[in-house]
C-alpha positions as MATLAB code, in Angstrom:
seq = 'MAKDTDMLRSAALAYHEFPRPGKTETVPTKPYSTPEDLALAYSPGVAYPSIEIAHNEDAAYDYTNKGNTVAVISNGTAVLGLGNIGSLASKPVMEGKAVLFKIFAGIDAYDIEVNEQDPQKFVSIVKAIANSFGGINLEDIKAPECFEIEKSLVGQCGVPVMHDDQHGTAVIVAAAMLNAAEIQGKALADIKLVVNGAGAAAIACTRLLMALGIRRDNIVMCDSKGVIRDERENLNPQKREFATRRQGIRTLAEAMQDADAFLGLSVADVVTPDMLASMAPKPIVFALANPNPEIARDAAMAVRKDIIYATGRSDYPNQINNVLGFPYIFRGALDSRASVINEEMKLAAARAIARLARKPVAPELAALYGVRSFTFGPDYILPKPFDRRLLPEVASAVVKAAVESGVATVNPGDLKAYGERLSTEIRCTDAQLHEFISFTCPFKKNDER';
ca = [
     -40.163   90.788 -122.038;
     -41.545   94.329 -121.604;
     -38.004   95.641 -121.111;
     -36.834   93.891 -124.269;
     -39.795   95.349 -126.179;
     -38.988   98.870 -124.955;
     -35.345   98.430 -125.944;
     -36.281   97.177 -129.404;
     -38.751  100.038 -129.924;
     -36.146  102.651 -128.995;
     -33.468  101.018 -131.138;
     -35.805  100.664 -134.126;
     -37.011  104.267 -134.016;
     -33.457  105.578 -133.717;
     -32.314  103.304 -136.539;
     -34.980  104.694 -138.852;
     -34.491  108.361 -137.908;
     -30.713  108.858 -137.668;
     -28.403  109.978 -139.183;
     -31.078  110.696 -141.817;
     -34.683  109.490 -142.011;
     -35.452  106.301 -143.932;
     -33.385  103.361 -145.138;
     -32.752  103.914 -148.850;
     -31.365  106.475 -151.281;
     -30.698  106.831 -155.008;
     -27.071  106.534 -156.127;
     -25.926  107.311 -159.711;
     -24.218  104.478 -161.566;
     -22.602  106.617 -164.265;
     -20.077  109.502 -164.174;
     -21.640  112.912 -163.490;
     -18.741  115.259 -162.673;
     -18.331  117.088 -165.996;
     -20.577  118.971 -168.435;
     -19.953  116.184 -170.937;
     -21.192  113.598 -168.430;
     -24.395  115.542 -167.862;
     -24.913  115.976 -171.605;
     -24.889  112.184 -171.905;
     -26.945  111.572 -168.782;
     -29.675  113.995 -169.772;
     -30.163  116.412 -172.641;
     -29.207  116.034 -175.450;
     -27.600  112.577 -175.192;
     -30.493  110.871 -173.444;
     -32.611  111.215 -176.568;
     -30.722  108.435 -178.319;
     -31.574  105.564 -175.945;
     -35.139  106.895 -175.807;
     -35.357  106.621 -179.601;
     -33.994  103.067 -179.474;
     -36.599  102.074 -176.877;
     -39.383  103.730 -178.889;
     -38.444  101.445 -181.792;
     -37.947   98.344 -179.609;
     -39.212   98.194 -176.033;
     -36.828   95.365 -175.155;
     -34.010   97.871 -175.579;
     -35.041   99.254 -172.178;
     -33.146   96.296 -170.713;
     -30.008   97.503 -172.512;
     -30.186  101.234 -171.795;
     -32.015  101.580 -168.452;
     -32.059   99.934 -165.030;
     -35.345   98.110 -165.786;
     -33.721   94.661 -165.812;
     -32.455   95.013 -162.253;
     -35.453   96.658 -160.617;
     -38.387   95.442 -158.555;
     -41.291   97.527 -157.305;
     -42.355   96.656 -153.767;
     -46.024   97.632 -153.785;
     -48.554   97.668 -150.945;
     -51.790   99.316 -149.941;
     -51.079   98.706 -146.259;
     -54.119   96.524 -145.582;
     -52.274   93.613 -143.899;
     -48.958   94.890 -142.574;
     -46.923   92.356 -140.590;
     -48.926   91.690 -137.427;
     -50.336   95.227 -137.437;
     -53.308   94.759 -139.747;
     -54.843   97.474 -141.908;
     -52.717  100.443 -140.862;
     -52.842  102.266 -144.178;
     -50.482  102.727 -147.081;
     -48.279  105.446 -145.568;
     -47.726  103.502 -142.339;
     -46.586  100.574 -144.463;
     -43.725  102.609 -145.939;
     -41.073  101.611 -143.333;
     -41.837   97.951 -144.063;
     -41.653   98.419 -147.829;
     -38.394  100.366 -147.488;
     -37.068   97.490 -145.405;
     -38.055   95.015 -148.120;
     -36.162   97.148 -150.629;
     -33.062   96.957 -148.419;
     -33.309   93.160 -148.302;
     -33.548   92.929 -152.084;
     -30.385   95.005 -152.407;
     -28.147   93.425 -149.785;
     -29.056   89.824 -150.534;
     -29.489   89.845 -154.323;
     -28.136   93.146 -155.644;
     -31.604   94.158 -156.882;
     -32.605   97.830 -156.893;
     -36.059   97.848 -155.329;
     -38.397  100.803 -154.984;
     -41.137  101.014 -152.373;
     -44.482  102.203 -153.706;
     -47.355  102.732 -151.300;
     -50.700  102.929 -153.073;
     -53.505  104.664 -151.203;
     -56.239  102.516 -152.704;
     -58.138   99.614 -151.142;
     -60.512   98.861 -153.999;
     -58.986   95.786 -155.692;
     -59.902   96.730 -159.253;
     -58.579  100.272 -158.890;
     -55.430   98.973 -157.229;
     -54.870   96.576 -160.127;
     -55.302   99.401 -162.638;
     -52.728  101.532 -160.833;
     -50.149   98.756 -160.669;
     -50.661   97.770 -164.319;
     -50.206  101.396 -165.360;
     -46.761  101.670 -163.729;
     -45.510   98.094 -164.157;
     -43.624   98.836 -167.376;
     -41.076  100.860 -165.401;
     -39.805   97.799 -163.536;
     -38.350   94.360 -164.175;
     -40.606   92.731 -161.572;
     -43.461   93.454 -159.146;
     -43.376   92.302 -155.508;
     -46.836   92.669 -153.971;
     -46.686   92.980 -150.204;
     -48.962   93.141 -147.166;
     -52.320   93.107 -148.970;
     -55.169   91.502 -147.070;
     -57.053   88.371 -148.061;
     -59.195   87.591 -149.930;
     -58.565   90.714 -152.048;
     -54.907   89.723 -152.522;
     -55.943   86.626 -154.485;
     -57.992   88.668 -156.937;
     -55.277   91.320 -157.242;
     -52.456   88.893 -157.950;
     -54.544   86.809 -160.367;
     -55.439   89.969 -162.303;
     -51.838   91.161 -162.511;
     -49.956   87.933 -163.270;
     -49.330   87.658 -166.980;
     -50.741   91.110 -167.727;
     -47.882   93.349 -166.603;
     -45.229   92.133 -169.009;
     -42.979   91.379 -166.028;
     -43.108   88.727 -163.271;
     -45.458   89.443 -160.371;
     -45.385   87.694 -156.997;
     -47.278   88.307 -153.769;
     -44.532   87.458 -151.304;
     -46.828   86.993 -148.311;
     -48.333   84.085 -150.228;
     -45.611   82.531 -152.313;
     -42.447   83.630 -150.521;
     -43.784   82.085 -147.336;
     -44.901   78.984 -149.227;
     -41.449   78.401 -150.713;
     -39.740   78.494 -147.315;
     -42.414   76.335 -145.661;
     -42.027   73.826 -148.495;
     -38.243   73.735 -148.069;
     -38.616   73.277 -144.324;
     -41.191   70.510 -144.788;
     -38.937   68.634 -147.204;
     -36.159   68.542 -144.646;
     -38.343   67.969 -141.588;
     -40.026   65.013 -143.279;
     -36.620   63.593 -144.196;
     -35.352   63.883 -140.623;
     -38.535   62.436 -139.119;
     -38.647   59.583 -141.635;
     -42.046   60.533 -143.025;
     -43.052   60.184 -146.679;
     -44.781   63.330 -147.924;
     -47.621   61.304 -149.456;
     -48.392   59.824 -146.038;
     -48.254   63.008 -143.960;
     -51.508   64.023 -142.314;
     -51.385   67.820 -142.189;
     -53.406   70.272 -140.117;
     -53.349   73.897 -141.261;
     -54.625   76.524 -138.842;
     -55.393   79.795 -140.564;
     -56.945   80.270 -143.987;
     -55.484   83.551 -145.159;
     -53.235   84.280 -148.110;
     -50.102   82.628 -146.722;
     -51.930   79.531 -145.466;
     -53.657   78.934 -148.798;
     -50.449   79.398 -150.813;
     -48.429   77.207 -148.450;
     -50.977   74.415 -148.615;
     -51.123   74.519 -152.398;
     -47.333   74.308 -152.704;
     -47.143   71.494 -150.147;
     -49.634   69.597 -152.287;
     -47.425   70.212 -155.322;
     -44.567   68.659 -153.314;
     -46.575   65.513 -152.689;
     -48.813   65.950 -149.624;
     -52.199   64.544 -150.567;
     -55.306   66.714 -150.569;
     -57.345   64.136 -148.652;
     -54.720   64.160 -145.864;
     -55.149   67.904 -145.233;
     -57.509   69.520 -142.728;
     -57.676   73.322 -142.688;
     -59.116   75.330 -139.804;
     -60.052   78.960 -139.355;
     -61.380   80.925 -136.378;
     -64.662   78.979 -136.568;
     -63.023   75.552 -136.469;
     -62.530   72.960 -139.194;
     -63.474   74.232 -142.644;
     -66.134   71.758 -143.641;
     -67.887   71.237 -146.950;
     -71.337   71.985 -145.538;
     -70.355   75.393 -144.125;
     -72.022   78.372 -145.776;
     -70.431   81.611 -146.973;
     -67.016   80.101 -147.650;
     -64.895   82.083 -150.084;
     -63.515   80.102 -153.059;
     -60.089   79.715 -151.449;
     -61.472   78.210 -148.246;
     -63.895   75.993 -150.144;
     -60.930   74.569 -152.050;
     -59.762   72.984 -148.787;
     -63.079   72.154 -147.144;
     -63.208   68.623 -145.777;
     -65.980   66.036 -145.718;
     -64.190   63.925 -143.135;
     -66.541   62.973 -140.336;
     -65.952   63.458 -136.622;
     -63.715   66.531 -136.759;
     -65.070   70.012 -136.170;
     -62.475   71.558 -133.874;
     -58.742   72.110 -134.053;
     -58.273   69.734 -131.121;
     -60.090   66.952 -132.976;
     -58.112   67.644 -136.171;
     -54.789   67.420 -134.307;
     -55.319   63.855 -133.120;
     -52.813   61.567 -134.896;
     -51.718   64.378 -137.239;
     -48.136   64.176 -138.504;
     -47.671   67.881 -139.135;
     -49.129   71.206 -138.056;
     -48.796   74.459 -139.988;
     -49.967   77.527 -138.111;
     -50.457   80.898 -139.758;
     -53.010   82.191 -137.316;
     -52.880   83.526 -133.754;
     -50.851   83.029 -130.595;
     -51.438   80.189 -128.141;
     -54.227   78.447 -130.068;
     -52.469   75.064 -129.762;
     -52.474   73.529 -126.306;
     -49.995   71.003 -124.867;
     -52.764   68.387 -124.919;
     -53.267   68.930 -128.653;
     -49.554   68.488 -129.243;
     -49.507   65.339 -127.127;
     -52.284   63.863 -129.283;
     -50.266   64.117 -132.504;
     -48.586   61.137 -134.172;
     -45.019   60.110 -133.265;
     -42.260   62.436 -134.481;
     -44.526   65.396 -135.233;
     -43.596   68.417 -137.338;
     -44.866   71.738 -135.966;
     -44.470   75.019 -137.825;
     -46.005   77.610 -135.477;
     -45.655   80.770 -137.545;
     -47.938   83.304 -135.879;
     -45.917   86.456 -135.192;
     -44.668   87.707 -132.873;
     -46.005   84.945 -130.618;
     -46.476   81.456 -132.100;
     -49.483   79.152 -131.837;
     -47.632   77.290 -129.080;
     -44.464   78.541 -127.429;
     -41.294   76.604 -128.143;
     -40.604   75.834 -124.473;
     -44.114   74.472 -124.022;
     -43.861   72.383 -127.188;
     -40.474   70.918 -126.303;
     -41.670   70.065 -122.802;
     -44.510   67.958 -124.206;
     -42.760   66.280 -127.159;
     -39.077   65.403 -127.202;
     -39.504   63.915 -130.678;
     -40.729   67.126 -132.300;
     -39.303   69.290 -135.083;
     -40.432   72.802 -134.267;
     -40.156   76.011 -136.293;
     -41.403   79.571 -135.870;
     -41.135   82.867 -137.709;
     -38.876   84.274 -134.991;
     -35.155   84.927 -135.242;
     -34.481   84.126 -131.587;
     -35.209   80.388 -131.950;
     -33.818   77.670 -134.220;
     -35.578   76.929 -137.520;
     -36.838   80.378 -138.431;
     -39.224   80.327 -141.397;
     -37.922   83.519 -142.990;
     -39.014   84.762 -146.414;
     -35.636   86.388 -146.974;
     -34.318   82.892 -147.734;
     -36.373   82.969 -150.915;
     -37.767   86.131 -152.447;
     -34.478   87.952 -153.271;
     -33.161   84.938 -155.156;
     -36.460   84.057 -156.815;
     -36.631   87.553 -158.259;
     -32.904   87.482 -159.110;
     -33.457   84.382 -161.210;
     -36.671   85.764 -162.705;
     -34.967   89.019 -163.696;
     -31.901   87.345 -165.151;
     -33.987   84.982 -167.276;
     -36.480   87.769 -168.050;
     -39.242   85.386 -167.081;
     -42.745   86.453 -168.029;
     -44.129   84.996 -164.786;
     -42.946   83.317 -161.593;
     -44.590   79.943 -161.992;
     -44.997   76.884 -159.781;
     -41.963   75.206 -161.322;
     -39.765   78.143 -160.295;
     -41.151   78.158 -156.754;
     -40.635   74.431 -156.333;
     -37.103   74.728 -157.717;
     -36.361   77.438 -155.168;
     -37.781   75.343 -152.311;
     -35.734   72.300 -153.275;
     -32.544   74.356 -153.651;
     -33.017   75.892 -150.203;
     -33.676   72.460 -148.703;
     -30.562   70.996 -150.344;
     -28.372   73.786 -149.024;
     -29.392   73.070 -145.419;
     -28.029   69.539 -145.816;
     -24.552   70.768 -146.794;
     -21.757   71.505 -144.305;
     -21.740   75.041 -142.915;
     -18.527   77.046 -142.854;
     -17.265   77.934 -139.354;
     -17.222   81.585 -140.405;
     -20.981   81.554 -140.933;
     -21.623   79.945 -137.556;
     -19.354   82.545 -135.960;
     -21.483   85.330 -137.485;
     -24.365   83.993 -135.410;
     -22.241   83.534 -132.304;
     -22.414   79.728 -132.229;
     -19.926   76.909 -132.705;
     -21.627   75.101 -135.572;
     -24.796   74.296 -137.485;
     -25.535   70.661 -138.335;
     -28.470   69.384 -140.385;
     -30.977   67.976 -137.926;
     -34.034   68.822 -135.806;
     -32.717   72.281 -134.860;
     -31.292   73.138 -138.276;
     -33.663   72.416 -141.147;
     -33.122   75.648 -143.114;
     -30.048   77.638 -144.099;
     -29.305   80.859 -142.300;
     -30.177   84.086 -144.170;
     -26.526   85.091 -144.395;
     -25.383   81.883 -146.015;
     -23.852   83.381 -149.143;
     -24.475   80.177 -151.082;
     -28.198   80.960 -151.204;
     -27.786   83.506 -153.983;
     -26.001   81.375 -156.577;
     -27.776   78.120 -155.719;
     -31.364   79.367 -155.494;
     -31.144   81.900 -158.321;
     -29.558   79.279 -160.598;
     -32.316   76.787 -159.771;
     -34.960   79.413 -160.553;
     -33.309   80.293 -163.866;
     -33.121   76.618 -164.832;
     -36.809   76.118 -164.014;
     -37.793   79.255 -165.935;
     -35.922   78.069 -169.024;
     -37.203   74.487 -168.832;
     -40.816   75.543 -168.233;
     -40.755   77.916 -171.205;
     -41.339   81.235 -169.426;
     -37.789   82.589 -169.799;
     -37.096   85.008 -172.652;
     -33.332   85.050 -172.003;
     -31.122   82.060 -171.222;
     -28.134   83.042 -169.038;
     -26.338   79.948 -170.337;
     -23.835   78.026 -168.212;
     -25.498   77.959 -164.780;
     -22.266   77.219 -162.944;
     -20.637   80.289 -164.486;
     -23.809   82.275 -163.800;
     -23.740   81.309 -160.113;
     -20.046   82.133 -159.812;
     -20.663   85.536 -161.361;
     -23.428   86.272 -158.868;
     -21.176   85.261 -155.978;
     -18.457   87.604 -157.211;
     -20.554   90.629 -158.161;
     -23.112   90.639 -155.342;
     -21.460   90.362 -151.985;
     -21.957   91.931 -148.552;
     -18.926   92.509 -146.376;
     -18.609   90.713 -143.059;
     -18.966   94.086 -141.313;
     -22.297   94.699 -143.093;
     -23.498   91.240 -142.116;
     -22.569   91.757 -138.462;
     -24.352   95.105 -138.416;
     -27.501   93.711 -140.015;
     -27.611   90.646 -137.771;
     -27.148   92.756 -134.658;
     -30.164   94.859 -135.591;
     -32.499   92.173 -136.898;
     -32.039   89.854 -133.922;
     -30.536   91.963 -131.093;
     -32.004   89.729 -128.383;
     -31.302   86.309 -129.920;
     -30.625   83.533 -127.487;
     -27.015   82.474 -126.983;
     -27.874   78.779 -127.018;
     -28.990   78.663 -130.678;
     -27.419   75.651 -132.378;
];
């Protein structure tokens, strides 16, 4: 493991430094080789679109790149598994997010690192620059401040805002739960769910799972102090929302007894084999602590042969990976010019992702991952990130939900034609896919099925 870590560190540092530092650049989209080109690109020609926009701000979507841009904004207070490392240290992560937006959804994303940890000041900064972009992706902002920040920005920026650590994760967890419940023969309304962790992602995931049909009185949430109970003092509003009055459970071990599903967004190795053994038949376990899950896959599979198990890691089956959702959610939001990304759009995305995992997988896609096939079942509950059908299917579902829920200001029209256009215009080459896969999961196991 130490050798693999050293290899990954060396490869990652070289990747970011050579042949030139960083992962993104600006590329002109118009001709620029003649004096006439430059006269149109800048002075004097540029005055004319500026005048049009001054008269009608919506004209910015016609004459600038606003309609295809997302700002990836962080203050660096909750970066990956690294914690509060500061805004500048978050820049490689935000650049990486910008790359994902581009290669998966054709969106031009710009990383913006804000050196401000005061929530109100951070909100003021983001609101002041939001008009430059078609959407705002908040990233790696610690809880509970992230709740206040997102709530303050949604609906006030004139463009859709989404904190991906909350809602991107929630969409993929919801899709995975839909399929896991189907495979295990469990009705969502009957599932007894234990959530370990009470941060931004855990709260958002639990809320969206409730919107899918899991009942509030069947949910027990735990934090580092044990079960979040109604009588506990000093609970923030988000934790109090999920406090339980159920008697006889104060520890994670007690909560796990007879539970149907476990969702972990906490710390490594907090779930023991005995806890897993105490769960109901055919359990669903999403152990999403990174890089090491709440219980290791080998340990989980040794205890329960009837389990469906998922992690956030790329080297095991059933990776809960936000890249399955956020590029396409924003693609649909941009193309419908949605004022917000609402619950209907998130649920539509989750259901579209879940449906795609149930469809046959082309041999070419399996070959990209070095395996013979993928078949819907316990070890394949989510599509792979490089399934090109994600873009048209998820973006179209998001557009449809935006239009039907009344938050779209533009209707792209025929969704089948819209999806086909996306598939044609936004497409990575097989060589690009191979290169990206080889870097993102260079030590993946050969037995993934």
